[in-house]
Backbone as XML, in Angstrom:
<?xml version="1.0"?>
<chain id="A" units="angstrom">
  <residue number="1" name="GLN">
    <atom name="N" x="5.199" y="-23.666" z="-6.767"/>
    <atom name="CA" x="4.705" y="-22.628" z="-5.857"/>
    <atom name="C" x="4.654" y="-23.171" z="-4.441"/>
  </residue>
  <residue number="2" name="VAL">
    <atom name="N" x="5.097" y="-22.359" z="-3.527"/>
    <atom name="CA" x="5.007" y="-22.698" z="-2.103"/>
    <atom name="C" x="3.777" y="-22.010" z="-1.532"/>
  </residue>
  <residue number="3" name="GLN">
    <atom name="N" x="3.005" y="-22.759" z="-0.779"/>
    <atom name="CA" x="1.864" y="-22.177" z="-0.072"/>
    <atom name="C" x="2.275" y="-21.909" z="1.370"/>
  </residue>
  <residue number="4" name="LEU">
    <atom name="N" x="1.968" y="-20.708" z="1.838"/>
    <atom name="CA" x="2.368" y="-20.281" z="3.180"/>
    <atom name="C" x="1.139" y="-19.836" z="3.959"/>
  </residue>
  <residue number="5" name="VAL">
    <atom name="N" x="1.033" y="-20.317" z="5.179"/>
    <atom name="CA" x="-0.101" y="-19.951" z="6.024"/>
    <atom name="C" x="0.426" y="-19.487" z="7.376"/>
  </residue>
  <residue number="6" name="GLU">
    <atom name="N" x="0.170" y="-18.206" z="7.698"/>
    <atom name="CA" x="0.618" y="-17.652" z="8.969"/>
    <atom name="C" x="-0.450" y="-17.842" z="10.043"/>
  </residue>
  <residue number="7" name="SER">
    <atom name="N" x="0.001" y="-17.847" z="11.272"/>
    <atom name="CA" x="-0.914" y="-17.845" z="12.413"/>
    <atom name="C" x="-0.183" y="-17.246" z="13.607"/>
  </residue>
  <residue number="8" name="GLY">
    <atom name="N" x="-0.953" y="-16.865" z="14.624"/>
    <atom name="CA" x="-0.336" y="-16.440" z="15.874"/>
    <atom name="C" x="-0.380" y="-14.962" z="16.158"/>
  </residue>
  <residue number="9" name="GLY">
    <atom name="N" x="-0.921" y="-14.164" z="15.244"/>
    <atom name="CA" x="-1.012" y="-12.741" z="15.526"/>
    <atom name="C" x="-2.008" y="-12.457" z="16.640"/>
  </residue>
  <residue number="10" name="GLY">
    <atom name="N" x="-2.067" y="-11.203" z="17.055"/>
    <atom name="CA" x="-3.022" y="-10.847" z="18.094"/>
    <atom name="C" x="-2.732" y="-9.492" z="18.687"/>
  </residue>
  <residue number="11" name="PHE">
    <atom name="N" x="-3.325" y="-9.285" z="19.864"/>
    <atom name="CA" x="-3.232" y="-8.015" z="20.564"/>
    <atom name="C" x="-2.429" y="-8.231" z="21.831"/>
  </residue>
  <residue number="12" name="VAL">
    <atom name="N" x="-1.454" y="-7.349" z="22.092"/>
    <atom name="CA" x="-0.608" y="-7.500" z="23.272"/>
    <atom name="C" x="-0.208" y="-6.124" z="23.773"/>
  </residue>
  <residue number="13" name="GLN">
    <atom name="N" x="0.049" y="-6.019" z="25.056"/>
    <atom name="CA" x="0.511" y="-4.750" z="25.621"/>
    <atom name="C" x="2.011" y="-4.599" z="25.392"/>
  </residue>
  <residue number="14" name="ALA">
    <atom name="N" x="2.459" y="-3.376" z="25.374"/>
    <atom name="CA" x="3.883" y="-3.090" z="25.211"/>
    <atom name="C" x="4.689" y="-3.844" z="26.266"/>
  </residue>
  <residue number="15" name="GLY">
    <atom name="N" x="5.792" y="-4.419" z="25.821"/>
    <atom name="CA" x="6.623" y="-5.221" z="26.695"/>
    <atom name="C" x="6.285" y="-6.697" z="26.666"/>
  </residue>
  <residue number="16" name="GLY">
    <atom name="N" x="5.167" y="-7.029" z="26.041"/>
    <atom name="CA" x="4.735" y="-8.414" z="25.981"/>
    <atom name="C" x="5.396" y="-9.193" z="24.859"/>
  </residue>
  <residue number="17" name="SER">
    <atom name="N" x="4.936" y="-10.438" z="24.695"/>
    <atom name="CA" x="5.519" y="-11.352" z="23.700"/>
    <atom name="C" x="4.422" y="-11.991" z="22.870"/>
  </residue>
  <residue number="18" name="LEU">
    <atom name="N" x="4.784" y="-12.340" z="21.651"/>
    <atom name="CA" x="3.926" y="-13.111" z="20.754"/>
    <atom name="C" x="4.808" y="-14.009" z="19.918"/>
  </residue>
  <residue number="19" name="GLU">
    <atom name="N" x="4.245" y="-15.123" z="19.455"/>
    <atom name="CA" x="4.964" y="-15.976" z="18.517"/>
    <atom name="C" x="4.098" y="-16.189" z="17.280"/>
  </residue>
  <residue number="20" name="LEU">
    <atom name="N" x="4.691" y="-15.923" z="16.132"/>
    <atom name="CA" x="4.034" y="-16.165" z="14.849"/>
    <atom name="C" x="4.558" y="-17.466" z="14.259"/>
  </residue>
  <residue number="21" name="SER">
    <atom name="N" x="3.693" y="-18.153" z="13.528"/>
    <atom name="CA" x="4.071" y="-19.366" z="12.820"/>
    <atom name="C" x="3.747" y="-19.223" z="11.346"/>
  </residue>
  <residue number="22" name="CYS">
    <atom name="N" x="4.516" y="-19.911" z="10.523"/>
    <atom name="CA" x="4.279" y="-19.924" z="9.081"/>
    <atom name="C" x="4.487" y="-21.355" z="8.598"/>
  </residue>
  <residue number="23" name="ALA">
    <atom name="N" x="3.382" y="-21.998" z="8.242"/>
    <atom name="CA" x="3.444" y="-23.373" z="7.757"/>
    <atom name="C" x="3.582" y="-23.374" z="6.242"/>
  </residue>
  <residue number="24" name="ALA">
    <atom name="N" x="4.538" y="-24.139" z="5.736"/>
    <atom name="CA" x="4.822" y="-24.163" z="4.305"/>
    <atom name="C" x="4.485" y="-25.513" z="3.697"/>
  </residue>
  <residue number="25" name="SER">
    <atom name="N" x="3.979" y="-25.465" z="2.470"/>
    <atom name="CA" x="3.758" y="-26.690" z="1.706"/>
    <atom name="C" x="4.145" y="-26.404" z="0.263"/>
  </residue>
  <residue number="26" name="GLY">
    <atom name="N" x="4.626" y="-27.429" z="-0.418"/>
    <atom name="CA" x="5.076" y="-27.244" z="-1.785"/>
    <atom name="C" x="6.542" y="-27.596" z="-1.914"/>
  </residue>
  <residue number="27" name="PRO">
    <atom name="N" x="7.130" y="-27.321" z="-3.056"/>
    <atom name="CA" x="8.507" y="-27.721" z="-3.312"/>
    <atom name="C" x="9.517" y="-26.995" z="-2.431"/>
  </residue>
  <residue number="28" name="THR">
    <atom name="N" x="10.414" y="-27.743" z="-1.827"/>
    <atom name="CA" x="11.422" y="-27.142" z="-0.955"/>
    <atom name="C" x="12.413" y="-26.305" z="-1.744"/>
  </residue>
  <residue number="29" name="SER">
    <atom name="N" x="12.534" y="-26.577" z="-3.039"/>
    <atom name="CA" x="13.453" y="-25.789" z="-3.860"/>
    <atom name="C" x="13.015" y="-24.334" z="-3.964"/>
  </residue>
  <residue number="30" name="SER">
    <atom name="N" x="11.765" y="-24.059" z="-3.644"/>
    <atom name="CA" x="11.255" y="-22.687" z="-3.703"/>
    <atom name="C" x="11.364" y="-21.961" z="-2.383"/>
  </residue>
  <residue number="31" name="MET">
    <atom name="N" x="11.963" y="-22.590" z="-1.380"/>
    <atom name="CA" x="12.045" y="-21.974" z="-0.054"/>
    <atom name="C" x="13.449" y="-22.098" z="0.520"/>
  </residue>
  <residue number="32" name="ASN">
    <atom name="N" x="14.443" y="-21.826" z="-0.270"/>
    <atom name="CA" x="15.820" y="-21.830" z="0.223"/>
    <atom name="C" x="16.022" y="-20.773" z="1.304"/>
  </residue>
  <residue number="33" name="VAL">
    <atom name="N" x="15.328" y="-19.672" z="1.160"/>
    <atom name="CA" x="15.317" y="-18.627" z="2.169"/>
    <atom name="C" x="13.864" y="-18.335" z="2.533"/>
  </residue>
  <residue number="34" name="MET">
    <atom name="N" x="13.622" y="-18.199" z="3.818"/>
    <atom name="CA" x="12.302" y="-17.804" z="4.306"/>
    <atom name="C" x="12.462" y="-16.527" z="5.105"/>
  </residue>
  <residue number="35" name="GLY">
    <atom name="N" x="11.460" y="-15.673" z="5.014"/>
    <atom name="CA" x="11.568" y="-14.399" z="5.706"/>
    <atom name="C" x="10.260" y="-13.928" z="6.297"/>
  </residue>
  <residue number="36" name="TRP">
    <atom name="N" x="10.395" y="-12.974" z="7.195"/>
    <atom name="CA" x="9.244" y="-12.254" z="7.754"/>
    <atom name="C" x="9.347" y="-10.783" z="7.355"/>
  </residue>
  <residue number="37" name="PHE">
    <atom name="N" x="8.256" y="-10.246" z="6.900"/>
    <atom name="CA" x="8.136" y="-8.837" z="6.588"/>
    <atom name="C" x="6.938" y="-8.290" z="7.363"/>
  </residue>
  <residue number="38" name="ARG">
    <atom name="N" x="6.859" y="-6.972" z="7.453"/>
    <atom name="CA" x="5.691" y="-6.368" z="8.089"/>
    <atom name="C" x="5.323" y="-5.075" z="7.368"/>
  </residue>
  <residue number="39" name="GLN">
    <atom name="N" x="4.053" y="-4.741" z="7.479"/>
    <atom name="CA" x="3.567" y="-3.530" z="6.826"/>
    <atom name="C" x="2.577" y="-2.833" z="7.755"/>
  </residue>
  <residue number="40" name="ALA">
    <atom name="N" x="2.936" y="-1.629" z="8.147"/>
    <atom name="CA" x="2.060" y="-0.792" z="8.974"/>
    <atom name="C" x="1.221" y="0.081" z="8.051"/>
  </residue>
  <residue number="41" name="PRO">
    <atom name="N" x="0.094" y="0.574" z="8.515"/>
    <atom name="CA" x="-0.761" y="1.414" z="7.668"/>
    <atom name="C" x="-0.006" y="2.615" z="7.121"/>
  </residue>
  <residue number="42" name="GLY">
    <atom name="N" x="-0.114" y="2.810" z="5.818"/>
    <atom name="CA" x="0.517" y="3.958" z="5.179"/>
    <atom name="C" x="2.012" y="3.826" z="4.975"/>
  </residue>
  <residue number="43" name="LYS">
    <atom name="N" x="2.566" y="2.659" z="5.288"/>
    <atom name="CA" x="4.013" y="2.475" z="5.143"/>
    <atom name="C" x="4.316" y="1.343" z="4.173"/>
  </residue>
  <residue number="44" name="GLU">
    <atom name="N" x="5.576" y="1.333" z="3.728"/>
    <atom name="CA" x="6.024" y="0.272" z="2.842"/>
    <atom name="C" x="6.211" y="-1.021" z="3.636"/>
  </residue>
  <residue number="45" name="ARG">
    <atom name="N" x="6.102" y="-2.141" z="2.918"/>
    <atom name="CA" x="6.386" y="-3.431" z="3.539"/>
    <atom name="C" x="7.885" y="-3.496" z="3.808"/>
  </residue>
  <residue number="46" name="GLU">
    <atom name="N" x="8.259" y="-3.836" z="5.038"/>
    <atom name="CA" x="9.671" y="-3.812" z="5.417"/>
    <atom name="C" x="10.151" y="-5.170" z="5.924"/>
  </residue>
  <residue number="47" name="PHE">
    <atom name="N" x="11.408" y="-5.396" z="5.708"/>
    <atom name="CA" x="12.071" y="-6.623" z="6.148"/>
    <atom name="C" x="12.153" y="-6.666" z="7.661"/>
  </residue>
  <residue number="48" name="VAL">
    <atom name="N" x="11.898" y="-7.839" z="8.220"/>
    <atom name="CA" x="12.023" y="-8.052" z="9.656"/>
    <atom name="C" x="13.146" y="-9.041" z="9.963"/>
  </residue>
  <residue number="49" name="ALA">
    <atom name="N" x="13.071" y="-10.211" z="9.357"/>
    <atom name="CA" x="14.058" y="-11.259" z="9.631"/>
    <atom name="C" x="14.000" y="-12.295" z="8.529"/>
  </residue>
  <residue number="50" name="ALA">
    <atom name="N" x="15.090" y="-13.058" z="8.388"/>
    <atom name="CA" x="15.131" y="-14.129" z="7.401"/>
    <atom name="C" x="15.994" y="-15.265" z="7.917"/>
  </residue>
  <residue number="51" name="ILE">
    <atom name="N" x="15.760" y="-16.437" z="7.347"/>
    <atom name="CA" x="16.511" y="-17.622" z="7.739"/>
    <atom name="C" x="16.831" y="-18.447" z="6.498"/>
  </residue>
  <residue number="52" name="ILE">
    <atom name="N" x="18.050" y="-18.914" z="6.405"/>
    <atom name="CA" x="18.422" y="-19.851" z="5.347"/>
    <atom name="C" x="17.943" y="-21.230" z="5.794"/>
  </residue>
  <residue number="53" name="TRP">
    <atom name="N" x="17.052" y="-21.810" z="5.011"/>
    <atom name="CA" x="16.364" y="-23.015" z="5.470"/>
    <atom name="C" x="17.312" y="-24.174" z="5.749"/>
  </residue>
  <residue number="54" name="SER">
    <atom name="N" x="18.295" y="-24.365" z="4.910"/>
    <atom name="CA" x="19.172" y="-25.531" z="5.055"/>
    <atom name="C" x="20.102" y="-25.412" z="6.248"/>
  </residue>
  <residue number="55" name="SER">
    <atom name="N" x="20.656" y="-24.220" z="6.472"/>
    <atom name="CA" x="21.658" y="-24.064" z="7.523"/>
    <atom name="C" x="21.098" y="-23.509" z="8.823"/>
  </residue>
  <residue number="56" name="GLY">
    <atom name="N" x="19.979" y="-22.826" z="8.737"/>
    <atom name="CA" x="19.418" y="-22.178" z="9.928"/>
    <atom name="C" x="20.045" y="-20.835" z="10.238"/>
  </residue>
  <residue number="57" name="SER">
    <atom name="N" x="20.912" y="-20.332" z="9.365"/>
    <atom name="CA" x="21.514" y="-19.007" z="9.587"/>
    <atom name="C" x="20.433" y="-17.945" z="9.566"/>
  </residue>
  <residue number="58" name="THR">
    <atom name="N" x="20.566" y="-16.977" z="10.470"/>
    <atom name="CA" x="19.510" y="-15.976" z="10.643"/>
    <atom name="C" x="20.018" y="-14.562" z="10.406"/>
  </residue>
  <residue number="59" name="PHE">
    <atom name="N" x="19.098" y="-13.694" z="10.042"/>
    <atom name="CA" x="19.411" y="-12.311" z="9.711"/>
    <atom name="C" x="18.252" y="-11.451" z="10.229"/>
  </residue>
  <residue number="60" name="TYR">
    <atom name="N" x="18.584" y="-10.266" z="10.739"/>
    <atom name="CA" x="17.565" y="-9.428" z="11.351"/>
    <atom name="C" x="17.688" y="-7.976" z="10.921"/>
  </residue>
  <residue number="61" name="ALA">
    <atom name="N" x="16.557" y="-7.289" z="10.893"/>
    <atom name="CA" x="16.570" y="-5.841" z="10.768"/>
    <atom name="C" x="17.082" y="-5.260" z="12.084"/>
  </residue>
  <residue number="62" name="ASP">
    <atom name="N" x="17.747" y="-4.125" z="12.014"/>
    <atom name="CA" x="18.294" y="-3.511" z="13.229"/>
    <atom name="C" x="17.202" y="-3.199" z="14.243"/>
  </residue>
  <residue number="63" name="SER">
    <atom name="N" x="16.021" y="-2.877" z="13.741"/>
    <atom name="CA" x="14.930" y="-2.456" z="14.626"/>
    <atom name="C" x="14.414" y="-3.582" z="15.511"/>
  </residue>
  <residue number="64" name="VAL">
    <atom name="N" x="14.696" y="-4.837" z="15.160"/>
    <atom name="CA" x="14.182" y="-5.964" z="15.944"/>
    <atom name="C" x="15.286" y="-6.826" z="16.541"/>
  </residue>
  <residue number="65" name="LYS">
    <atom name="N" x="16.522" y="-6.529" z="16.184"/>
    <atom name="CA" x="17.643" y="-7.351" z="16.664"/>
    <atom name="C" x="17.684" y="-7.331" z="18.189"/>
  </residue>
  <residue number="66" name="GLY">
    <atom name="N" x="17.827" y="-8.518" z="18.760"/>
    <atom name="CA" x="17.858" y="-8.627" z="20.209"/>
    <atom name="C" x="16.496" y="-8.801" z="20.845"/>
  </residue>
  <residue number="67" name="ARG">
    <atom name="N" x="15.435" y="-8.547" z="20.075"/>
    <atom name="CA" x="14.076" y="-8.703" z="20.614"/>
    <atom name="C" x="13.323" y="-9.841" z="19.916"/>
  </residue>
  <residue number="68" name="PHE">
    <atom name="N" x="13.569" y="-10.023" z="18.630"/>
    <atom name="CA" x="12.873" y="-11.048" z="17.849"/>
    <atom name="C" x="13.829" y="-12.195" z="17.552"/>
  </residue>
  <residue number="69" name="THR">
    <atom name="N" x="13.275" y="-13.392" z="17.457"/>
    <atom name="CA" x="14.050" y="-14.572" z="17.087"/>
    <atom name="C" x="13.313" y="-15.340" z="16.006"/>
  </residue>
  <residue number="70" name="ILE">
    <atom name="N" x="13.995" y="-15.571" z="14.891"/>
    <atom name="CA" x="13.434" y="-16.375" z="13.812"/>
    <atom name="C" x="14.006" y="-17.781" z="13.907"/>
  </residue>
  <residue number="71" name="SER">
    <atom name="N" x="13.175" y="-18.776" z="13.657"/>
    <atom name="CA" x="13.632" y="-20.162" z="13.711"/>
    <atom name="C" x="12.776" y="-20.993" z="12.773"/>
  </residue>
  <residue number="72" name="ARG">
    <atom name="N" x="13.206" y="-22.244" z="12.556"/>
    <atom name="CA" x="12.396" y="-23.122" z="11.721"/>
    <atom name="C" x="12.478" y="-24.541" z="12.248"/>
  </residue>
  <residue number="73" name="ASP">
    <atom name="N" x="11.430" y="-25.302" z="11.937"/>
    <atom name="CA" x="11.364" y="-26.726" z="12.272"/>
    <atom name="C" x="11.276" y="-27.465" z="10.948"/>
  </residue>
  <residue number="74" name="ASN">
    <atom name="N" x="12.355" y="-28.123" z="10.580"/>
    <atom name="CA" x="12.407" y="-28.802" z="9.280"/>
    <atom name="C" x="11.326" y="-29.866" z="9.141"/>
  </residue>
  <residue number="75" name="ALA">
    <atom name="N" x="11.151" y="-30.662" z="10.185"/>
    <atom name="CA" x="10.206" y="-31.776" z="10.114"/>
    <atom name="C" x="8.778" y="-31.277" z="9.902"/>
  </residue>
  <residue number="76" name="LYS">
    <atom name="N" x="8.454" y="-30.157" z="10.529"/>
    <atom name="CA" x="7.106" y="-29.600" z="10.409"/>
    <atom name="C" x="6.994" y="-28.617" z="9.261"/>
  </residue>
  <residue number="77" name="ARG">
    <atom name="N" x="8.139" y="-28.285" z="8.639"/>
    <atom name="CA" x="8.162" y="-27.296" z="7.566"/>
    <atom name="C" x="7.463" y="-26.014" z="8.016"/>
  </residue>
  <residue number="78" name="THR">
    <atom name="N" x="7.833" y="-25.588" z="9.188"/>
    <atom name="CA" x="7.216" y="-24.414" z="9.790"/>
    <atom name="C" x="8.301" y="-23.458" z="10.265"/>
  </residue>
  <residue number="79" name="MET">
    <atom name="N" x="8.067" y="-22.192" z="10.004"/>
    <atom name="CA" x="8.965" y="-21.126" z="10.441"/>
    <atom name="C" x="8.276" y="-20.354" z="11.555"/>
  </residue>
  <residue number="80" name="TYR">
    <atom name="N" x="9.068" y="-19.837" z="12.467"/>
    <atom name="CA" x="8.518" y="-19.116" z="13.606"/>
    <atom name="C" x="9.171" y="-17.743" z="13.728"/>
  </residue>
  <residue number="81" name="LEU">
    <atom name="N" x="8.446" y="-16.830" z="14.341"/>
    <atom name="CA" x="9.013" y="-15.550" z="14.736"/>
    <atom name="C" x="8.570" y="-15.296" z="16.172"/>
  </residue>
  <residue number="82" name="HIS">
    <atom name="N" x="9.519" y="-15.430" z="17.081"/>
    <atom name="CA" x="9.204" y="-15.165" z="18.483"/>
    <atom name="C" x="9.571" y="-13.715" z="18.770"/>
  </residue>
  <residue number="83" name="MET">
    <atom name="N" x="8.598" y="-12.968" z="19.242"/>
    <atom name="CA" x="8.763" y="-11.529" z="19.438"/>
    <atom name="C" x="8.651" y="-11.196" z="20.920"/>
  </residue>
  <residue number="84" name="ASN">
    <atom name="N" x="9.727" y="-10.641" z="21.453"/>
    <atom name="CA" x="9.763" y="-10.210" z="22.854"/>
    <atom name="C" x="9.845" y="-8.696" z="22.927"/>
  </residue>
  <residue number="85" name="SER">
    <atom name="N" x="9.574" y="-8.163" z="24.109"/>
    <atom name="CA" x="9.709" y="-6.721" z="24.363"/>
    <atom name="C" x="9.029" y="-5.906" z="23.267"/>
  </residue>
  <residue number="86" name="LEU">
    <atom name="N" x="7.825" y="-6.276" z="22.961"/>
    <atom name="CA" x="7.116" y="-5.622" z="21.860"/>
    <atom name="C" x="6.837" y="-4.162" z="22.162"/>
  </residue>
  <residue number="87" name="LYS">
    <atom name="N" x="6.890" y="-3.349" z="21.103"/>
    <atom name="CA" x="6.679" y="-1.910" z="21.200"/>
    <atom name="C" x="5.491" y="-1.526" z="20.314"/>
  </residue>
  <residue number="88" name="PRO">
    <atom name="N" x="4.849" y="-0.416" z="20.609"/>
    <atom name="CA" x="3.735" y="0.020" z="19.751"/>
    <atom name="C" x="4.143" y="0.152" z="18.283"/>
  </residue>
  <residue number="89" name="GLU">
    <atom name="N" x="5.386" y="0.526" z="18.046"/>
    <atom name="CA" x="5.837" y="0.664" z="16.657"/>
    <atom name="C" x="6.015" y="-0.675" z="15.948"/>
  </residue>
  <residue number="90" name="ASP">
    <atom name="N" x="5.880" y="-1.772" z="16.652"/>
    <atom name="CA" x="5.891" y="-3.092" z="16.013"/>
    <atom name="C" x="4.516" y="-3.450" z="15.444"/>
  </residue>
  <residue number="91" name="THR">
    <atom name="N" x="3.528" y="-2.639" z="15.707"/>
    <atom name="CA" x="2.182" y="-2.895" z="15.192"/>
    <atom name="C" x="2.175" y="-2.884" z="13.669"/>
  </residue>
  <residue number="92" name="ALA">
    <atom name="N" x="1.687" y="-3.964" z="13.087"/>
    <atom name="CA" x="1.681" y="-4.110" z="11.630"/>
    <atom name="C" x="1.021" y="-5.431" z="11.264"/>
  </residue>
  <residue number="93" name="VAL">
    <atom name="N" x="0.779" y="-5.597" z="9.977"/>
    <atom name="CA" x="0.452" y="-6.923" z="9.449"/>
    <atom name="C" x="1.776" y="-7.605" z="9.122"/>
  </residue>
  <residue number="94" name="TYR">
    <atom name="N" x="1.947" y="-8.793" z="9.644"/>
    <atom name="CA" x="3.179" y="-9.552" z="9.441"/>
    <atom name="C" x="2.949" y="-10.627" z="8.388"/>
  </residue>
  <residue number="95" name="TYR">
    <atom name="N" x="3.885" y="-10.699" z="7.448"/>
    <atom name="CA" x="3.797" y="-11.646" z="6.351"/>
    <atom name="C" x="5.010" y="-12.573" z="6.361"/>
  </residue>
  <residue number="96" name="CYS">
    <atom name="N" x="4.785" y="-13.841" z="6.094"/>
    <atom name="CA" x="5.927" y="-14.699" z="5.824"/>
    <atom name="C" x="6.087" y="-14.825" z="4.312"/>
  </residue>
  <residue number="97" name="ALA">
    <atom name="N" x="7.307" y="-15.098" z="3.899"/>
    <atom name="CA" x="7.627" y="-15.123" z="2.480"/>
    <atom name="C" x="8.708" y="-16.148" z="2.217"/>
  </residue>
  <residue number="98" name="ALA">
    <atom name="N" x="8.732" y="-16.645" z="0.989"/>
    <atom name="CA" x="9.712" y="-17.648" z="0.584"/>
    <atom name="C" x="10.415" y="-17.214" z="-0.685"/>
  </residue>
  <residue number="99" name="SER">
    <atom name="N" x="11.704" y="-17.516" z="-0.727"/>
    <atom name="CA" x="12.505" y="-17.190" z="-1.906"/>
    <atom name="C" x="13.306" y="-18.408" z="-2.336"/>
  </residue>
  <residue number="100" name="PRO">
    <atom name="N" x="13.407" y="-18.653" z="-3.654"/>
    <atom name="CA" x="14.218" y="-19.770" z="-4.125"/>
    <atom name="C" x="15.702" y="-19.422" z="-4.243"/>
  </residue>
  <residue number="101" name="ARG">
    <atom name="N" x="16.057" y="-18.188" z="-3.978"/>
    <atom name="CA" x="17.428" y="-17.743" z="-4.161"/>
    <atom name="C" x="18.350" y="-18.342" z="-3.097"/>
  </residue>
  <residue number="102" name="TRP">
    <atom name="N" x="19.561" y="-18.599" z="-3.513"/>
    <atom name="CA" x="20.607" y="-19.059" z="-2.601"/>
    <atom name="C" x="21.412" y="-17.868" z="-2.107"/>
  </residue>
  <residue number="103" name="GLY">
    <atom name="N" x="22.189" y="-18.091" z="-1.053"/>
    <atom name="CA" x="23.099" y="-17.071" z="-0.584"/>
    <atom name="C" x="22.496" y="-16.212" z="0.501"/>
  </residue>
  <residue number="104" name="THR">
    <atom name="N" x="23.167" y="-15.116" z="0.795"/>
    <atom name="CA" x="22.721" y="-14.219" z="1.858"/>
    <atom name="C" x="21.327" y="-13.700" z="1.527"/>
  </residue>
  <residue number="105" name="PRO">
    <atom name="N" x="20.396" y="-13.820" z="2.453"/>
    <atom name="CA" x="19.024" y="-13.415" z="2.159"/>
    <atom name="C" x="18.917" y="-11.943" z="1.812"/>
  </residue>
  <residue number="106" name="SER">
    <atom name="N" x="18.105" y="-11.670" z="0.803"/>
    <atom name="CA" x="17.830" y="-10.296" z="0.436"/>
    <atom name="C" x="16.857" y="-9.677" z="1.428"/>
  </residue>
  <residue number="107" name="ARG">
    <atom name="N" x="16.999" y="-8.388" z="1.652"/>
    <atom name="CA" x="16.058" y="-7.655" z="2.500"/>
    <atom name="C" x="14.996" y="-6.954" z="1.668"/>
  </residue>
  <residue number="108" name="SER">
    <atom name="N" x="15.019" y="-7.184" z="0.385"/>
    <atom name="CA" x="14.038" y="-6.589" z="-0.514"/>
    <atom name="C" x="12.851" y="-7.517" z="-0.689"/>
  </residue>
  <residue number="109" name="ARG">
    <atom name="N" x="11.671" y="-6.985" z="-0.611"/>
    <atom name="CA" x="10.470" y="-7.794" z="-0.778"/>
    <atom name="C" x="10.409" y="-8.404" z="-2.172"/>
  </residue>
  <residue number="110" name="TYR">
    <atom name="N" x="11.072" y="-7.786" z="-3.123"/>
    <atom name="CA" x="10.984" y="-8.250" z="-4.511"/>
    <atom name="C" x="11.800" y="-9.515" z="-4.754"/>
  </residue>
  <residue number="111" name="ALA">
    <atom name="N" x="12.619" y="-9.904" z="-3.799"/>
    <atom name="CA" x="13.377" y="-11.147" z="-3.929"/>
    <atom name="C" x="12.555" y="-12.353" z="-3.508"/>
  </residue>
  <residue number="112" name="TYR">
    <atom name="N" x="11.392" y="-12.138" z="-2.947"/>
    <atom name="CA" x="10.546" y="-13.209" z="-2.437"/>
    <atom name="C" x="9.317" y="-13.320" z="-3.331"/>
  </residue>
  <residue number="113" name="ASN">
    <atom name="N" x="9.021" y="-14.520" z="-3.793"/>
    <atom name="CA" x="7.938" y="-14.643" z="-4.767"/>
    <atom name="C" x="6.758" y="-15.465" z="-4.265"/>
  </residue>
  <residue number="114" name="ASN">
    <atom name="N" x="6.812" y="-15.889" z="-3.021"/>
    <atom name="CA" x="5.655" y="-16.552" z="-2.424"/>
    <atom name="C" x="5.383" y="-15.899" z="-1.078"/>
  </residue>
  <residue number="115" name="TRP">
    <atom name="N" x="4.102" y="-15.594" z="-0.836"/>
    <atom name="CA" x="3.720" y="-14.855" z="0.365"/>
    <atom name="C" x="2.519" y="-15.496" z="1.042"/>
  </residue>
  <residue number="116" name="GLY">
    <atom name="N" x="2.508" y="-15.377" z="2.348"/>
    <atom name="CA" x="1.328" y="-15.773" z="3.097"/>
    <atom name="C" x="0.287" y="-14.663" z="3.075"/>
  </residue>
  <residue number="117" name="GLN">
    <atom name="N" x="-0.829" y="-14.910" z="3.745"/>
    <atom name="CA" x="-1.943" y="-13.978" z="3.711"/>
    <atom name="C" x="-1.782" y="-12.835" z="4.718"/>
  </residue>
  <residue number="118" name="GLY">
    <atom name="N" x="-0.864" y="-12.973" z="5.643"/>
    <atom name="CA" x="-0.628" y="-11.943" z="6.643"/>
    <atom name="C" x="-1.401" y="-12.185" z="7.926"/>
  </residue>
  <residue number="119" name="THR">
    <atom name="N" x="-0.825" y="-11.721" z="9.033"/>
    <atom name="CA" x="-1.484" y="-11.822" z="10.322"/>
    <atom name="C" x="-1.233" y="-10.523" z="11.093"/>
  </residue>
  <residue number="120" name="GLN">
    <atom name="N" x="-2.275" y="-9.993" z="11.704"/>
    <atom name="CA" x="-2.188" y="-8.701" z="12.372"/>
    <atom name="C" x="-1.555" y="-8.850" z="13.750"/>
  </residue>
  <residue number="121" name="VAL">
    <atom name="N" x="-0.612" y="-7.956" z="14.029"/>
    <atom name="CA" x="-0.033" y="-7.828" z="15.366"/>
    <atom name="C" x="-0.290" y="-6.397" z="15.829"/>
  </residue>
  <residue number="122" name="THR">
    <atom name="N" x="-0.929" y="-6.249" z="16.973"/>
    <atom name="CA" x="-1.226" y="-4.932" z="17.520"/>
    <atom name="C" x="-0.637" y="-4.836" z="18.918"/>
  </residue>
  <residue number="123" name="VAL">
    <atom name="N" x="0.186" y="-3.819" z="19.132"/>
    <atom name="CA" x="0.833" y="-3.614" z="20.425"/>
    <atom name="C" x="0.329" y="-2.296" z="21.002"/>
  </residue>
  <residue number="124" name="SER">
    <atom name="N" x="-0.284" y="-2.362" z="22.151"/>
    <atom name="CA" x="-0.820" y="-1.158" z="22.778"/>
    <atom name="C" x="0.190" y="-0.578" z="23.760"/>
  </residue>
  <residue number="125" name="SER">
    <atom name="N" x="0.146" y="0.721" z="23.920"/>
    <atom name="CA" x="1.087" y="1.408" z="24.818"/>
    <atom name="C" x="0.539" y="1.482" z="26.236"/>
  </residue>
</chain>
């Protein structure tokens, strides 16, 4: 089991920036792919971005492409989500997740079997 701890959420005005972090501990074989998901009140948890841990290849939802950047620091075993040009519709609880699967990252939450506790991001208009 991989343990994931998010940090960095908060309150920001539209157009602002925030950076989320996700610190991982546990077997690296369980984190071949790492991802960020978000869930707004009354909505399903949705894919935001993912990264293949070994290669650093990145994947994004269309709604955040060009505004968000996912990255990782191997030595610190930490994943980041840098969010620019934030919009009120980005308001949600953001979760990091880990998957042991190889290959192109899945955008389905069911492909990820380890989750962090979530961190709130609120963007005001």
